[in-house]
C-alpha positions, 0 to 999 in steps of 0.5 A, spaced: 434 247 637 436 253 640 433 260 638 436 267 639 430 272 642 429 275 635 428 268 632 423 267 638 419 273 637 419 272 629 416 265 631 411 268 635 409 274 631 408 268 625 403 264 630 399 270 632 398 272 624 397 264 623 391 264 628 388 271 626 388 269 619 385 262 621 379 265 625 378 270 620 377 264 615 382 268 611 385 263 606 389 268 602 392 270 609 394 263 611 397 261 605 401 268 605 405 265 611 407 259 607 413 257 602 410 256 595 413 249 595 411 247 602 412 239 604 410 236 610 410 229 614 404 227 618 402 221 621 396 218 617 396 213 611 400 218 607 406 220 611 409 225 606 405 230 601 408 236 597 403 241 595 404 247 590 401 252 594 401 257 588 395 253 585 390 257 591 393 264 590 
């Protein structure tokens, strides 16, 4: 996957916001970084999860 310099800067900025919110333990700021319909894959017993993040807002 190739990203443009603009995309790379956006990723770095978003990760910076994520890290800052995590350090502050700011759940509202963390949730604001994600789509309301986020889904993901993991390596644990539950390999796929879909969460309605709006329940936390």
